[in-house]
C-alpha positions in Angstrom: 29.9 -18.3 -4.7 29.2 -15.5 -7.2 26.2 -17.0 -9.0 26.1 -19.9 -11.3 28.6 -20.4 -14.1 26.3 -22.7 -16.1 24.5 -20.8 -18.9 20.9 -21.6 -19.5 19.6 -21.1 -23.0 16.8 -18.6 -23.4 13.3 -19.9 -23.8 14.1 -23.4 -22.5 11.9 -22.7 -19.4 14.7 -23.7 -17.0 16.1 -22.1 -13.9 18.8 -22.8 -11.3 17.7 -22.6 -7.7 19.9 -22.5 -4.7 18.5 -24.7 -1.9 18.8 -23.1 1.5 17.3 -24.2 4.8 16.0 -23.0 8.1 15.9 -25.2 11.2 13.3 -25.0 13.9 13.5 -26.8 17.2 16.5 -28.7 18.6 17.9 -32.3 18.5 15.1 -34.9 18.1 12.4 -32.2 17.7 14.3 -30.4 15.0 12.4 -29.6 11.8 14.3 -28.6 8.6 12.5 -26.4 6.1 13.9 -26.2 2.5 13.6 -23.0 0.4 14.7 -22.1 -3.1 16.2 -18.9 -4.5 17.2 -18.1 -8.0 21.0 -18.5 -8.2 21.3 -15.4 -10.4 20.2 -13.3 -7.4 23.0 -14.6 -5.1 26.2 -12.7 -5.1 28.0 -14.5 -2.3 27.5 -17.0 0.5 29.4 -16.2 3.8 29.7 -18.0 7.1 28.1 -15.8 9.7 31.3 -16.2 11.8 33.3 -14.7 8.9 31.3 -11.4 8.7 33.6 -8.4 8.8 32.8 -5.2 10.7 29.3 -6.5 11.7 27.3 -4.2 14.0 24.0 -5.0 15.6 23.4 -1.3 16.1 20.7 0.1 13.8 21.4 3.8 13.9 19.9 5.5 10.9 23.0 7.4 10.0 25.0 4.2 9.4 22.7 3.2 6.6 21.8 6.6 5.2 23.6 5.8 1.9 22.1 2.3 1.5 20.4 2.3 -2.0 17.6 0.0 -0.9 15.9 2.5 1.4 15.6 -0.2 4.0 13.9 0.9 7.2 16.6 0.1 9.7 14.2 0.4 12.6 12.4 -2.7 11.4 13.0 -5.5 13.9 13.8 -7.8 10.9 17.0 -5.9 10.4 19.5 -7.6 12.6 22.2 -5.1 11.9 24.6 -4.3 9.1 28.0 -5.2 7.8 30.6 -4.1 5.3 30.5 -5.8 1.9 32.7 -4.7 -1.0 33.0 -1.2 0.3 29.3 -0.7 1.1 27.3 -1.1 4.3 24.4 -3.5 3.8 21.6 -4.7 6.1 21.5 -8.3 7.5 17.8 -9.4 7.4 16.3 -12.1 9.6 14.7 -14.4 7.0 13.1 -16.7 9.6 11.5 -13.6 11.2 10.0 -12.5 7.9 8.6 -16.0 7.4 7.2 -15.9 11.0 9.3 -18.9 12.0 11.4 -19.5 15.1 14.8 -17.7 15.3 17.5 -19.2 13.1 19.4 -21.9 15.1 22.7 -23.6 14.6 26.4 -22.9 15.1 27.2 -22.8 11.4 24.7 -20.3 10.2 25.2 -18.7 6.8 24.6 -15.3 5.2 23.3 -15.0 1.6 24.3 -11.8 0.0 21.8 -11.0 -2.7 21.3 -8.4 -5.4 18.1 -7.6 -7.3 16.2 -4.5 -8.2 19.6 -2.7 -7.9 19.7 -3.4 -4.2 22.3 -5.4 -2.3 21.1 -7.0 0.9 21.8 -10.1 3.0 19.7 -12.8 4.6 20.6 -15.0 7.6 19.8 -18.7 7.1 20.6 -22.0 8.9 22.6 -23.3 6.0 22.7 -24.1 2.3 22.5 -27.4 0.5 23.0 -27.5 -3.3 21.9 -26.0 -6.6 19.0 -27.6 -8.5 18.3 -27.1 -12.2 14.6 -27.4 -12.8 11.9 -26.5 -15.4 9.5 -23.7 -14.4 6.9 -26.3 -15.3 7.9 -28.3 -12.2 7.2 -25.3 -10.0 3.7 -25.6 -8.7 1.8 -22.5 -7.8 0.1 -22.5 -4.4 -3.5 -23.5 -4.5 -6.6 -23.0 -2.3 -6.1 -21.9 1.3 -2.3 -22.3 0.9 -2.3 -19.7 -1.8 -4.0 -17.3 0.6 -1.6 -18.2 3.4 1.6 -18.3 1.5 1.1 -15.4 -1.1 3.6 -12.7 -0.5 6.2 -15.2 0.9 6.2 -18.3 -1.3 5.7 -18.2 -5.1 5.5 -22.0 -5.5 6.8 -25.4 -4.6 9.0 -28.1 -6.2 9.1 -31.7 -5.0 12.6 -33.0 -4.6 13.8 -36.6 -4.1 16.7 -38.3 -2.4 15.6 -37.5 0.2 12.0 -36.6 -0.4 11.3 -33.0 0.5 9.4 -29.9 -0.7 11.4 -26.9 -1.9 9.5 -23.7 -1.3 10.6 -20.9 -3.6 10.8 -17.5 -1.9 9.3 -14.2 -2.9 12.2 -12.0 -1.7 10.9 -9.1 -3.8 8.0 -9.0 -1.4 10.5 -9.1 1.6 12.3 -6.1 0.3 9.0 -4.3 -0.5 8.0 -4.8 3.1 11.3 -3.4 4.3 11.5 -0.5 1.8 7.9 0.9 1.4 9.0 4.4 0.7 11.2 3.4 -2.2 8.4 1.7 -4.1 6.0 4.6 -3.6 8.6 7.1 -5.0 8.8 5.1 -8.3 5.0 5.0 -8.6 4.6 8.7 -8.0 7.0 9.5 -10.9 4.2 8.3 -13.4 2.0 11.0 -14.7 -1.6 10.1 -13.9 -4.1 9.6 -16.7 -7.8 10.1 -15.8 -9.4 8.1 -18.7 -7.9 4.8 -19.7 -6.7 4.8 -23.4 -4.8 1.4 -23.7 -5.1 -2.3 -22.8 -2.4 -4.4 -21.2 -1.8 -7.8 -19.8 0.8 -8.5 -17.1 2.2 -11.4 -15.2 4.4 -11.8 -12.2 4.6 -14.4 -9.5 5.7 -11.9 -6.9 2.7 -10.2 -5.4 4.5 -6.9 -4.8 5.9 -6.8 -8.3 2.6 -7.8 -9.9 0.8 -5.1 -7.9 3.4 -2.5 -8.8 3.1 -3.2 -12.5 -0.7 -3.2 -12.5 -1.2 0.0 -10.5 1.6 1.8 -12.5 0.1 0.9 -15.8 -3.4 1.8 -14.6 -2.0 5.2 -13.4 -0.6 5.7 -16.9 -3.9 5.1 -18.7 -4.0 1.3 -19.2 -6.7 -1.2 -18.3 -4.9 -4.2 -17.0 -5.5 -7.9 -16.5 -2.9 -9.4 -14.2 -1.8 -13.1 -13.7 0.3 -14.8 -11.1 2.3 -17.1 -13.4 3.5 -17.6 -17.0 1.1 -20.4 -17.8 -2.0 -18.4 -16.9 -0.6 -15.5 -19.0 -0.1 -17.8 -22.0 -3.6 -19.3 -21.5 -5.1 -15.8 -21.7 -3.0 -15.0 -24.8 -4.1 -18.2 -26.5 -7.7 -17.0 -26.1 -6.8 -13.7 -27.8 -5.0 -15.5 -30.6 -8.2 -17.6 -31.3 -10.3 -14.4 -31.3 -8.0 -12.7 -33.8 -8.0 -15.8 -36.0 -11.8 -16.1 -35.9 -12.5 -12.3 -36.4 -9.9 -11.6 -39.0 -8.9 -8.6 -36.9 -5.6 -7.6 -35.3 -4.1 -8.5 -31.9 -4.1 -4.8 -30.9 -7.9 -4.8 -31.1 -7.7 -6.8 -27.9 -4.4 -6.0 -26.2 -1.7 -3.5 -27.0 1.0 -4.4 -24.4 2.2 -7.5 -22.6 4.5 -7.0 -19.6 5.9 -10.3 -18.3 8.2 -11.2 -15.4 11.1 -13.6 -16.4 11.1 -16.2 -13.6 7.6 -17.6 -13.0 5.9 -21.0 -12.2 4.5 -22.9 -15.2 6.3 -21.0 -17.9 9.0 -18.3 -17.6 8.9 -15.0 -19.4 11.4 -16.0 -22.0 9.3 -19.0 -23.0 6.1 -16.9 -23.1 7.8 -14.3 -25.3 9.1 -16.9 -27.7 5.6 -18.4 -28.1 4.1 -15.0 -28.6 6.5 -14.0 -31.3 6.0 -17.4 -33.0 2.2 -17.1 -33.1 1.0 -15.5 -36.3 -1.9 -13.9 -34.6 0.0 -12.5 -31.6 3.5 -11.7 -33.0 2.8 -8.0 -33.5 1.8 -7.2 -29.9 4.4 -5.2 -27.9 6.2 -7.4 -25.3 8.2 -6.0 -22.4 10.1 -8.2 -20.0 10.1 -6.7 -16.4 12.3 -8.4 -13.8 14.0 -7.8 -10.5 17.2 -8.9 -12.2 18.2 -7.6 -15.7 21.9 -8.5 -16.4 23.9 -8.4 -19.6 23.2 -12.2 -20.1 19.5 -11.8 -19.5 19.3 -8.8 -21.8 20.8 -11.0 -24.5 18.4 -13.8 -23.8 15.4 -11.4 -23.9 16.6 -10.1 -27.3 17.0 -13.6 -28.6 13.4 -14.5 -27.9 12.0 -11.3 -29.4 11.3 -9.0 -26.4 10.7 -5.5 -27.6 12.1 -3.9 -24.4 13.4 -5.0 -21.0 13.2 -3.2 -17.6 14.0 -3.7 -14.0 11.9 -2.5 -11.0 13.6 0.9 -10.6 12.6 1.7 -14.2 8.8 1.3 -13.8 8.1 4.9 -14.6 10.1 4.6 -17.8 8.3 1.4 -18.7 4.9 3.1 -18.5 6.1 6.2 -20.5 7.6 4.0 -23.2 4.6 1.8 -23.3 2.4 4.8 -24.0 4.7 5.9 -26.8 5.0 2.4 -28.4 1.2 1.9 -28.3 0.5 5.3 -29.8 3.0 4.8 -32.6 1.5 1.5 -33.6 -2.1 2.7 -33.4 
């Protein structure tokens, strides 16, 4: 598998999720947990038994050139293997989720790519691809939100058979394994002592949301952050009504919106389309910020009216450009 071949139209609020599973226990006591991952992040699915040149050794020199900056001493790194001419880490997904060790004779490896990093995760197996609306993805609530934040971004109820699909926050997993890399990007931003601008951001990944918020704040923005697209749109609707009632301009309330693309409730493409269709919001600058910006996603972002689009390694550029765009429109 090299990702999905089915194209999704921008702004339809749909996503394709690969269903993977992790098994705990054995025989009659076995429990199967279903998880979801955006198909666009999956480069290939490999049988664990088919891995080539796998090594369980975690010597630093063997991964010195790995672009993800993964800490190979972390016990979640099971080892590394060769994939398309590069050496990449194999990560224990069950361990990161604090579950029992992955069981089964037919275990699978998911090779993923996002934030310009290629990695792999060991799972019990994969099931099928589901096309869903982001509106079907329910954010975690109450105590579950406190327990699951940083691992699960939301859940989808599936039928035939009935089960719950828990959508993974793998951006947080990689942030946990590559803390130095994220800090380097943040420190590239020139610090501004007194805030000059106002921004709103949204991202369902805790690590990505925190990165955007603290980076914009370092660059002189006051920031309100939301965990999903629906809450972002609700906040923007309030601003739209204020602009309408006051006869003012949207930039009197917010100068920059930074939105993730894939989020519960409403995705970033749908939010952007609604912003640009609203007569009171359409002039606000909108950036899409995602762990995955491909040619196809760039085209989709342009089609819904996004002003600029960035991936995680470009966070310093996003802040610098945000300052310039806001100053130019002031």
